Biotite code that builds the C-alpha atoms (Angstrom):
import biotite.structure as struc

atoms = struc.array([
    struc.Atom([47.836, 109.208, 99.384], chain_id="A", res_id=1, res_name="LEU", atom_name="CA", element="C"),
    struc.Atom([51.575, 109.192, 100.812], chain_id="A", res_id=2, res_name="SER", atom_name="CA", element="C"),
    struc.Atom([51.443, 105.942, 102.210], chain_id="A", res_id=3, res_name="ASP", atom_name="CA", element="C"),
    struc.Atom([50.358, 104.561, 98.029], chain_id="A", res_id=4, res_name="LEU", atom_name="CA", element="C"),
    struc.Atom([54.346, 105.551, 97.252], chain_id="A", res_id=5, res_name="ASN", atom_name="CA", element="C"),
    struc.Atom([55.612, 102.112, 95.729], chain_id="A", res_id=6, res_name="PRO", atom_name="CA", element="C"),
    struc.Atom([59.377, 103.437, 96.544], chain_id="A", res_id=7, res_name="ALA", atom_name="CA", element="C"),
    struc.Atom([59.905, 101.381, 99.809], chain_id="A", res_id=8, res_name="PRO", atom_name="CA", element="C"),
    struc.Atom([58.348, 98.821, 98.388], chain_id="A", res_id=9, res_name="LEU", atom_name="CA", element="C"),
    struc.Atom([60.556, 98.846, 95.640], chain_id="A", res_id=10, res_name="VAL", atom_name="CA", element="C"),
    struc.Atom([63.573, 98.949, 98.048], chain_id="A", res_id=11, res_name="GLY", atom_name="CA", element="C"),
    struc.Atom([62.498, 95.764, 99.666], chain_id="A", res_id=12, res_name="MET", atom_name="CA", element="C"),
    struc.Atom([62.031, 94.201, 96.663], chain_id="A", res_id=13, res_name="ILE", atom_name="CA", element="C"),
    struc.Atom([65.266, 94.858, 95.187], chain_id="A", res_id=14, res_name="GLN", atom_name="CA", element="C"),
    struc.Atom([67.026, 94.040, 98.526], chain_id="A", res_id=15, res_name="SER", atom_name="CA", element="C"),
    struc.Atom([65.050, 90.551, 98.528], chain_id="A", res_id=16, res_name="GLN", atom_name="CA", element="C"),
    struc.Atom([67.299, 90.210, 95.141], chain_id="A", res_id=17, res_name="ASP", atom_name="CA", element="C"),
    struc.Atom([70.494, 91.671, 96.299], chain_id="A", res_id=18, res_name="CYS", atom_name="CA", element="C"),
    struc.Atom([71.416, 90.561, 99.594], chain_id="A", res_id=19, res_name="TYR", atom_name="CA", element="C"),
    struc.Atom([68.669, 87.273, 100.660], chain_id="A", res_id=20, res_name="PHE", atom_name="CA", element="C"),
    struc.Atom([67.922, 85.838, 96.984], chain_id="A", res_id=21, res_name="ALA", atom_name="CA", element="C"),
    struc.Atom([70.130, 82.388, 97.627], chain_id="A", res_id=22, res_name="GLU", atom_name="CA", element="C"),
    struc.Atom([69.248, 82.476, 101.586], chain_id="A", res_id=23, res_name="ARG", atom_name="CA", element="C"),
    struc.Atom([65.325, 83.325, 101.325], chain_id="A", res_id=24, res_name="LEU", atom_name="CA", element="C"),
    struc.Atom([63.378, 79.979, 101.128], chain_id="A", res_id=25, res_name="HIS", atom_name="CA", element="C"),
    struc.Atom([59.838, 82.016, 100.959], chain_id="A", res_id=26, res_name="GLU", atom_name="CA", element="C"),
    struc.Atom([57.976, 84.497, 102.079], chain_id="A", res_id=27, res_name="THR", atom_name="CA", element="C"),
    struc.Atom([54.302, 84.655, 102.822], chain_id="A", res_id=28, res_name="ILE", atom_name="CA", element="C"),
    struc.Atom([52.514, 87.796, 102.744], chain_id="A", res_id=29, res_name="ILE", atom_name="CA", element="C"),
    struc.Atom([48.918, 86.978, 104.442], chain_id="A", res_id=30, res_name="ILE", atom_name="CA", element="C"),
    struc.Atom([45.977, 89.042, 104.267], chain_id="A", res_id=31, res_name="GLY", atom_name="CA", element="C"),
    struc.Atom([46.778, 91.701, 101.823], chain_id="A", res_id=32, res_name="MET", atom_name="CA", element="C"),
    struc.Atom([44.113, 94.351, 101.939], chain_id="A", res_id=33, res_name="PRO", atom_name="CA", element="C"),
    struc.Atom([42.825, 95.777, 98.162], chain_id="A", res_id=34, res_name="ARG", atom_name="CA", element="C"),
    struc.Atom([45.123, 98.849, 98.322], chain_id="A", res_id=35, res_name="VAL", atom_name="CA", element="C"),
    struc.Atom([48.232, 97.380, 99.036], chain_id="A", res_id=36, res_name="ALA", atom_name="CA", element="C"),
    struc.Atom([47.358, 94.790, 96.156], chain_id="A", res_id=37, res_name="THR", atom_name="CA", element="C"),
    struc.Atom([46.942, 97.403, 94.018], chain_id="A", res_id=38, res_name="ALA", atom_name="CA", element="C"),
    struc.Atom([50.395, 98.851, 94.746], chain_id="A", res_id=39, res_name="LEU", atom_name="CA", element="C"),
    struc.Atom([51.767, 95.557, 94.494], chain_id="A", res_id=40, res_name="LYS", atom_name="CA", element="C"),
    struc.Atom([50.182, 95.066, 90.911], chain_id="A", res_id=41, res_name="ASP", atom_name="CA", element="C"),
    struc.Atom([52.443, 98.183, 90.184], chain_id="A", res_id=42, res_name="VAL", atom_name="CA", element="C"),
    struc.Atom([55.772, 97.023, 91.253], chain_id="A", res_id=43, res_name="VAL", atom_name="CA", element="C"),
    struc.Atom([55.127, 93.306, 90.705], chain_id="A", res_id=44, res_name="TRP", atom_name="CA", element="C"),
    struc.Atom([56.667, 93.656, 86.750], chain_id="A", res_id=45, res_name="PRO", atom_name="CA", element="C"),
    struc.Atom([59.792, 94.679, 88.178], chain_id="A", res_id=46, res_name="LEU", atom_name="CA", element="C"),
    struc.Atom([60.337, 91.918, 90.545], chain_id="A", res_id=47, res_name="VAL", atom_name="CA", element="C"),
    struc.Atom([62.762, 89.241, 89.207], chain_id="A", res_id=48, res_name="SER", atom_name="CA", element="C"),
    struc.Atom([61.499, 85.879, 88.244], chain_id="A", res_id=49, res_name="GLU", atom_name="CA", element="C"),
    struc.Atom([63.661, 84.367, 91.019], chain_id="A", res_id=50, res_name="LYS", atom_name="CA", element="C"),
    struc.Atom([61.985, 85.974, 93.602], chain_id="A", res_id=51, res_name="THR", atom_name="CA", element="C"),
    struc.Atom([58.491, 85.931, 92.532], chain_id="A", res_id=52, res_name="LYS", atom_name="CA", element="C"),
    struc.Atom([58.827, 82.235, 92.710], chain_id="A", res_id=53, res_name="ALA", atom_name="CA", element="C"),
    struc.Atom([59.713, 82.783, 96.629], chain_id="A", res_id=54, res_name="LYS", atom_name="CA", element="C"),
    struc.Atom([56.870, 84.840, 97.251], chain_id="A", res_id=55, res_name="VAL", atom_name="CA", element="C"),
    struc.Atom([53.085, 83.792, 97.766], chain_id="A", res_id=56, res_name="ARG", atom_name="CA", element="C"),
    struc.Atom([49.862, 86.087, 98.716], chain_id="A", res_id=57, res_name="PHE", atom_name="CA", element="C"),
    struc.Atom([47.701, 83.754, 100.970], chain_id="A", res_id=58, res_name="LEU", atom_name="CA", element="C"),
    struc.Atom([45.101, 84.332, 103.203], chain_id="A", res_id=59, res_name="SER", atom_name="CA", element="C"),
    struc.Atom([45.328, 83.495, 106.968], chain_id="A", res_id=60, res_name="GLU", atom_name="CA", element="C"),
    struc.Atom([43.565, 80.093, 106.576], chain_id="A", res_id=61, res_name="GLU", atom_name="CA", element="C"),
    struc.Atom([45.332, 79.192, 103.235], chain_id="A", res_id=62, res_name="GLU", atom_name="CA", element="C"),
    struc.Atom([48.594, 80.608, 105.039], chain_id="A", res_id=63, res_name="ALA", atom_name="CA", element="C"),
    struc.Atom([48.189, 78.158, 107.841], chain_id="A", res_id=64, res_name="GLN", atom_name="CA", element="C"),
    struc.Atom([47.246, 74.948, 105.707], chain_id="A", res_id=65, res_name="GLU", atom_name="CA", element="C"),
    struc.Atom([50.682, 76.013, 103.690], chain_id="A", res_id=66, res_name="HIS", atom_name="CA", element="C"),
    struc.Atom([52.628, 75.983, 107.063], chain_id="A", res_id=67, res_name="ILE", atom_name="CA", element="C"),
    struc.Atom([50.987, 72.657, 107.797], chain_id="A", res_id=68, res_name="LYS", atom_name="CA", element="C"),
    struc.Atom([51.875, 70.981, 104.360], chain_id="A", res_id=69, res_name="THR", atom_name="CA", element="C"),
    struc.Atom([55.476, 72.071, 103.877], chain_id="A", res_id=70, res_name="THR", atom_name="CA", element="C"),
    struc.Atom([56.794, 72.405, 107.304], chain_id="A", res_id=71, res_name="CYS", atom_name="CA", element="C"),
    struc.Atom([57.618, 69.814, 110.366], chain_id="A", res_id=72, res_name="ASP", atom_name="CA", element="C"),
    struc.Atom([55.010, 69.378, 112.651], chain_id="A", res_id=73, res_name="GLU", atom_name="CA", element="C"),
    struc.Atom([57.218, 70.974, 115.471], chain_id="A", res_id=74, res_name="LYS", atom_name="CA", element="C"),
    struc.Atom([57.909, 73.803, 113.337], chain_id="A", res_id=75, res_name="VAL", atom_name="CA", element="C"),
    struc.Atom([54.738, 74.355, 111.794], chain_id="A", res_id=76, res_name="ALA", atom_name="CA", element="C"),
    struc.Atom([53.472, 74.460, 115.360], chain_id="A", res_id=77, res_name="GLY", atom_name="CA", element="C"),
    struc.Atom([55.954, 77.346, 116.264], chain_id="A", res_id=78, res_name="ARG", atom_name="CA", element="C"),
    struc.Atom([54.934, 79.556, 113.253], chain_id="A", res_id=79, res_name="ILE", atom_name="CA", element="C"),
    struc.Atom([51.147, 79.092, 113.850], chain_id="A", res_id=80, res_name="LEU", atom_name="CA", element="C"),
    struc.Atom([51.731, 79.798, 117.497], chain_id="A", res_id=81, res_name="ALA", atom_name="CA", element="C"),
    struc.Atom([53.652, 83.090, 116.389], chain_id="A", res_id=82, res_name="ALA", atom_name="CA", element="C"),
    struc.Atom([51.101, 84.280, 113.739], chain_id="A", res_id=83, res_name="MET", atom_name="CA", element="C"),
    struc.Atom([48.396, 83.507, 116.653], chain_id="A", res_id=84, res_name="GLN", atom_name="CA", element="C"),
    struc.Atom([50.110, 85.423, 118.992], chain_id="A", res_id=85, res_name="GLN", atom_name="CA", element="C"),
    struc.Atom([50.859, 88.557, 116.481], chain_id="A", res_id=86, res_name="ASN", atom_name="CA", element="C"),
    struc.Atom([46.961, 88.659, 115.744], chain_id="A", res_id=87, res_name="ARG", atom_name="CA", element="C"),
    struc.Atom([46.287, 88.720, 119.059], chain_id="A", res_id=88, res_name="ASP", atom_name="CA", element="C"),
    struc.Atom([45.598, 92.398, 120.281], chain_id="A", res_id=89, res_name="ASN", atom_name="CA", element="C"),
    struc.Atom([45.507, 91.961, 123.964], chain_id="A", res_id=90, res_name="ARG", atom_name="CA", element="C"),
    struc.Atom([48.989, 90.889, 124.283], chain_id="A", res_id=91, res_name="LEU", atom_name="CA", element="C"),
    struc.Atom([51.953, 93.568, 124.355], chain_id="A", res_id=92, res_name="SER", atom_name="CA", element="C"),
    struc.Atom([55.040, 93.530, 122.032], chain_id="A", res_id=93, res_name="LEU", atom_name="CA", element="C"),
    struc.Atom([56.851, 92.801, 125.636], chain_id="A", res_id=94, res_name="GLU", atom_name="CA", element="C"),
    struc.Atom([54.536, 89.867, 126.281], chain_id="A", res_id=95, res_name="GLN", atom_name="CA", element="C"),
    struc.Atom([55.082, 88.532, 122.713], chain_id="A", res_id=96, res_name="ARG", atom_name="CA", element="C"),
    struc.Atom([59.018, 89.036, 122.883], chain_id="A", res_id=97, res_name="LYS", atom_name="CA", element="C"),
    struc.Atom([58.883, 86.778, 125.739], chain_id="A", res_id=98, res_name="GLN", atom_name="CA", element="C"),
    struc.Atom([57.993, 84.068, 123.772], chain_id="A", res_id=99, res_name="SER", atom_name="CA", element="C"),
    struc.Atom([60.692, 84.704, 121.139], chain_id="A", res_id=100, res_name="TRP", atom_name="CA", element="C"),
    struc.Atom([63.139, 81.966, 120.447], chain_id="A", res_id=101, res_name="MET", atom_name="CA", element="C"),
    struc.Atom([66.201, 81.252, 118.302], chain_id="A", res_id=102, res_name="ARG", atom_name="CA", element="C"),
    struc.Atom([68.606, 78.322, 117.432], chain_id="A", res_id=103, res_name="VAL", atom_name="CA", element="C"),
    struc.Atom([72.271, 78.643, 119.297], chain_id="A", res_id=104, res_name="ASN", atom_name="CA", element="C"),
    struc.Atom([75.234, 77.290, 118.023], chain_id="A", res_id=105, res_name="GLU", atom_name="CA", element="C"),
    struc.Atom([74.595, 74.014, 119.198], chain_id="A", res_id=106, res_name="SER", atom_name="CA", element="C"),
    struc.Atom([70.945, 73.722, 117.122], chain_id="A", res_id=107, res_name="GLY", atom_name="CA", element="C"),
    struc.Atom([68.999, 73.907, 120.559], chain_id="A", res_id=108, res_name="GLN", atom_name="CA", element="C"),
    struc.Atom([65.955, 76.386, 120.774], chain_id="A", res_id=109, res_name="LEU", atom_name="CA", element="C"),
    struc.Atom([66.643, 78.911, 123.450], chain_id="A", res_id=110, res_name="VAL", atom_name="CA", element="C"),
    struc.Atom([65.233, 82.273, 124.147], chain_id="A", res_id=111, res_name="PRO", atom_name="CA", element="C"),
    struc.Atom([65.819, 84.939, 122.020], chain_id="A", res_id=112, res_name="LEU", atom_name="CA", element="C"),
    struc.Atom([66.261, 87.473, 124.761], chain_id="A", res_id=113, res_name="VAL", atom_name="CA", element="C"),
    struc.Atom([67.574, 86.367, 127.969], chain_id="A", res_id=114, res_name="ALA", atom_name="CA", element="C"),
])
């Protein structure tokens, strides 16, 4: 039952309001378990309306559709590939890291880890 302590969740939400409020476009929580939903329901009234507007709780299928409709095809493809990779239990963290990318100073997509 110690995992049901809402303090870490409250801390994360407060950091969203303080540090990332203007930089964060959207957070998508995918497939949240019922226990976590109950915890969210306890903490949700403490969340600012501005942050609530940027958080979506979706099923995997809803998230895929949302990403396809809100992102251009290239970006959606990268996000959906990362989602699929993160759900593949056969891949190690090291294998996933090999595909991580970032945008460099020139705006080009390059490997995150050289």
